C-alpha positions in Angstrom: -4.4 1.8 0.4 -0.9 1.1 0.4 0.5 2.9 3.3 4.2 2.1 4.1 4.4 6.1 4.6 2.0 8.6 6.3 0.4 10.7 3.2 -0.1 7.9 0.4 -2.9 6.7 1.3 -4.6 10.0 1.6 -3.2 10.9 -2.2 -4.4 8.1 -3.3 -8.2 8.3 -2.2 -8.2 12.1 -3.2 -7.2 11.4 -6.5 -9.8 8.6 -6.5 -12.9 10.2 -4.7 -14.9 13.2 -5.3 -14.8 15.5 -2.2 -13.3 13.5 0.1 -12.5 14.4 3.5 -9.0 13.7 5.1 -10.6 14.0 8.6 -13.2 11.7 7.8 -10.6 9.1 7.1 -9.0 10.3 10.6 -11.9 9.5 12.4 -12.0 6.4 11.2 -8.5 5.5 12.4 -9.3 7.1 15.9 -12.7 5.2 16.2 -11.1 2.0 15.3 -12.9 1.2 12.5 -9.6 1.3 10.1 -6.0 0.3 10.6 -3.0 0.0 9.4 -1.2 -3.4 9.5 0.9 -5.7 7.4 -1.2 -7.1 4.9 -0.4 -7.7 1.3 3.0 -8.5 0.4 4.2 -8.0 3.8 3.8 -4.5 3.1 1.8 -1.7 5.3 -1.7 -1.1 3.9 -4.6 0.8 5.4 -8.1 -0.9 5.5 -11.0 -1.2 7.1 -11.5 -3.2 10.3 -13.6 -5.8 8.3 -11.5 -6.0 5.4 -8.2 -6.5 7.9 -10.3 -9.2 9.7 -11.0 -11.4 6.9 -8.0 -10.9 4.8 -5.4 -11.2 7.5 -5.6 -14.7 7.9 -5.2 -15.3 3.9 -2.0 -13.7 3.6 -0.9 -14.4 7.2 1.7 -16.9 5.5 3.0 -14.6 3.2 4.6 -12.5 6.3 5.8 -15.6 7.7 7.2 -16.6 4.3 9.1 -13.4 4.2 10.5 -13.3 7.3 11.9 -16.6 7.0 13.6 -15.4 4.0 15.2 -12.5 5.3 15.7 -13.5 8.9 15.4 -17.1 9.3 19.3 -17.5 10.1 19.0 -15.1 12.7 16.2 -16.3 14.8 18.5 -18.2 17.1 16.5 -21.1 17.0 13.8 -18.8 18.7 10.2 -21.1 18.8 8.3 -18.7 16.5 4.8 -20.0 18.8 6.6 -19.1 22.0 7.7 -16.0 20.6 4.0 -15.0 19.8 2.5 -15.9 22.8 5.3 -13.7 24.9 4.9 -10.4 22.3 0.8 -10.8 22.3 1.3 -10.1 26.0 3.9 -7.5 25.8 2.2 -5.3 23.3 -1.4 -6.1 24.6 0.1 -4.7 27.8 1.4 -1.8 26.6 1.7 -1.0 22.4 5.5 -0.7 21.7 7.6 -0.4 18.5 9.1 -2.7 16.6 12.8 -2.5 18.0 11.8 -2.2 21.6 9.6 -5.0 21.2 12.5 -6.8 19.9 14.6 -6.1 22.5 12.4 -6.8 25.4 11.7 -10.5 23.6 15.6 -11.0 23.5 15.7 -9.7 27.2 13.1 -13.0 27.9 15.3 -15.3 25.8 14.1 -15.0 22.5 17.5 -15.2 20.8 20.2 -12.2 20.1 19.5 -10.6 17.1 16.6 -7.8 18.3 16.0 -6.7 14.6 14.8 -10.3 13.4 13.1 -10.8 16.8 11.1 -8.2 16.3 10.2 -8.4 13.1 9.4 -12.1 14.0 6.9 -10.6 16.1 5.6 -8.6 13.2 5.2 -11.9 11.0 3.8 -14.2 13.5 1.2 -11.8 15.1 -1.5 -9.6 13.4 -0.4 -6.2 14.6 -1.3 -3.1 14.3 -0.1 0.5 13.9 -2.1 2.4 17.4 -3.2 6.0 16.7 -2.3 9.3 16.4 0.1 7.5 14.0 -1.4 7.7 10.4 -4.0 10.3 11.4 -4.7 13.4 9.2 -2.7 16.1 10.8 -1.6 14.6 13.6 2.2 12.8 14.1 2.5 9.8 16.1 5.4 6.7 16.2 4.5 3.7 14.9 3.7 1.6 18.4 2.0 -1.5 17.9 -0.5 -3.8 19.6 -2.8 -6.6 18.4 -5.6 -5.9 16.3 -8.1 -8.2 18.6 -6.6 -6.0 21.1 -6.8 -2.5 19.8 -10.7 -3.5 17.8 -12.1 -6.0 20.4 -13.0 -8.5 17.6 -11.0 -11.4 16.4 -9.6 -12.4 12.9 -12.5 -14.0 10.5 -12.0 -18.1 11.8 -13.4 -19.0 8.1 -11.8 -16.5 5.7 -12.5 -16.7 2.1 -9.8 -17.0 -0.8 -12.4 -17.1 -3.4 -13.7 -13.4 -2.1 -9.9 -12.1 -1.8 -9.5 -13.1 -5.7 -13.0 -11.8 -6.5 -12.2 -8.6 -4.7 -9.0 -8.3 -6.9 -10.5 -9.0 -10.1 -13.1 -5.8 -8.9 -10.4 -3.5 -8.5 -7.8 -4.5 -11.1 -9.5 -7.0 -13.5 -8.7 -8.0 -16.2 -6.2 -9.7 -14.8 -3.8 -13.1 -14.7 -3.6 -15.7 -12.2 -0.4 -14.4 -11.7 -1.4 -10.7 -11.3 -3.2 -11.9 -8.7 -0.5 -13.6 -7.0 1.7 -10.8 -7.5 -0.8 -8.3 -5.7 -1.7 -10.6 -3.1 1.9 -12.4 -2.2 -0.2 -15.6 -2.6 1.1 -18.5 -4.7 -1.1 -21.6 -5.7 -4.2 -19.9 -7.1 -4.9 -21.1 -10.5 -7.3 -23.8 -8.3 -9.2 -20.6 -7.2 -9.4 -19.1 -10.5 -10.7 -22.4 -11.9 -13.2 -23.1 -9.0 -14.4 -19.2 -10.0 -14.4 -19.4 -13.9 -18.2 -20.5 -14.3 -18.4 -16.3 -12.5 -15.6 -14.7 -15.0 -15.3 -13.6 -18.2 -12.2 -14.4 -20.4 -10.2 -12.5 -22.6 -6.9 -12.7 -24.3 -4.0 -10.1 -24.2 -1.7 -8.9 -27.2 0.4 -11.9 -26.5 -2.2 -14.5 -26.3 -1.8 -14.7 -22.1 -5.9 -15.2 -20.8 -6.8 -12.3 -18.9 -10.0 -12.8 -16.5 -12.8 -10.4 -15.4 -16.1 -10.1 -13.5 -18.9 -10.1 -16.3 -19.9 -6.9 -15.0 -17.0 -5.0 -14.4 -16.6 -1.6 -16.5 -13.8 -1.9 -19.4 -13.5 1.1 -21.3 -12.2 1.3 -24.9 -8.7 1.9 -25.2 -9.2 5.2 -26.7 -11.0 6.5 -23.9 -8.8 9.5 -22.3 -7.7 9.2 -18.7 -7.3 12.0 -16.3 -4.0 12.7 -14.6 -3.7 11.3 -11.5 -1.1 11.9 -8.8 -0.8 8.9 -6.7 1.0 7.8 -3.5 4.4 6.0 -3.3 3.6 2.1 -4.4 0.2 2.8 -5.1 -1.4 -0.6 -5.8 -2.1 0.6 -9.3 1.3 0.0 -10.2 2.0 -2.9 -8.2 -1.0 -4.7 -8.2 0.1 -6.7 -11.5 3.1 -9.2 -12.3 3.1 -7.5 -15.9 3.2 -3.9 -15.0 3.6 -2.9 -19.1 -0.1 -1.3 -19.2 0.8 1.4 -16.7 4.7 1.4 -16.5 6.8 2.0 -19.6 9.3 -0.4 -20.2 12.8 1.0 -19.1 11.0 3.4 -17.2 14.6 5.0 -14.9 13.4 4.6 -11.8 17.1 5.4 -10.1 17.1 8.7 -12.1 13.3 9.5 -11.1 14.3 9.4 -7.5 14.6 12.6 -5.4 17.6 12.5 -2.6 15.9 12.6 1.0 12.4 13.2 -0.1 9.4 10.2 -0.5 8.9 10.4 -4.2 5.3 9.7 -5.6 4.3 8.5 -9.0 1.8 10.7 -11.8 -0.3 9.3 -14.7 -1.1 11.2 -17.9 -3.5 9.3 -19.6 -3.1 5.9 -17.4 0.6 5.5 -17.9 3.4 6.7 -15.6 5.0 9.4 -16.8 6.6 11.4 -14.0 7.4 11.6 -10.1 6.5 14.1 -7.8 7.0 15.5 -4.3 5.8 18.2 -2.1 9.3 20.3 -0.3 8.0 22.7 2.7 9.4 25.5 4.4 7.2 25.3 7.3 3.8 26.7 7.0 5.1 29.5 4.7 6.2 27.4 1.3 4.9 24.3 -0.3 6.3 23.7 -3.6 5.2 20.4 -5.6 7.8 19.1 -7.9 7.7 17.3 -10.6 10.1 15.0 -13.0 8.8 13.9 -15.9 9.9 10.7 -18.1 10.3 12.2 -21.4 8.5 15.2 -22.5 5.4 16.6 -22.0 3.1 17.8 -24.5 1.7 21.7 -23.8 -1.7 20.0 -23.4 -0.3 17.6 -20.9 1.6 20.2 -19.0 -1.3 22.3 -18.9 -3.2 19.5 -17.0 -0.4 18.2 -14.5 -0.1 21.3 -13.4 -3.8 21.9 -13.0 -4.1 18.7 -11.5 -0.4 19.9 -9.4 -2.1 22.7 -7.8 -5.6 21.1 -6.8 -3.2 19.1 -5.0 -1.4 21.3 -3.3 -4.6 23.2 -2.0 -5.4 19.8 -0.7 -2.1 18.5 1.3 -0.6 22.1 1.9 -3.7 24.0 2.3 -1.6 25.9 5.8 0.8 27.4 3.2 0.8 31.1 2.3 2.5 30.5 -0.7 2.3 27.1 -3.1 3.3 26.7 -6.2 5.0 23.9 -9.1 8.1 23.3 -10.2 8.5 21.1 -13.2 12.5 19.7 -13.8 14.1 18.8 -16.8 12.7 15.7 -18.2 14.5 12.5 -17.4 15.2 10.6 -20.6 
């Protein structure tokens, strides 16, 4: 689950799973069976330890490439291998925040730019955020250690790029090669797909582009209704394809759909992004779920959206004495 912020994984799993218990996910984090780390596209994801150990070696190149593009000229000639070795010693002795880790590395003679050096440590080491960060009902700042130190396990020595592509298609197929690359951040996956082709089925979209899928994957008819879904910020459903028009309307007014000072989440109506949403709190007294539609919702759509929003409030703000839903004026 995409996990740049704390709550989106919980929102996303609640929207996907009947009877989802957020405390169970919290326990997995506390028991070190699930972790938060920089994974797909160099962004934070919450995954099982097994997936982290298998996927991180494959996406490591993405983190290094992104670091070089953003911070390469700010490294001051610091040697990446030596920096990673020093950073490993520091965080395995004591979990550290990224900036504090950067400061300590600079003090040891690795460049002068604290932000660049701290980011290099995150790019070149498999660092996880330690608990209580990310645990339901708990608070904690983002401090880091290596996944090996945190779990007592090593990264997969022979990770399977084929399995990564198949896992993607199980979740997001039918999809193109470019879609897989966009989701993972990896490049040159055409040869992997060609190797897997005997195990796949092929389709063509309206523009003639080839889409691939697993033979036994569910593919509902176009007229099958999709229920309202309140997803978290940056959910992979929205980011999992290069061509996002199947779920995000062309010209979607992102700037106007944001809410100043708030983490804005995404709301699907019949499988299409139709609104953003957020929760406003006044301590434990009041929780208001705000909805900003893109275009007007029909009466039936609004009723369905409000019902799902109230259920989300019951889940995410159960402690609030007053819970309500507020629709803002539509944008566009």
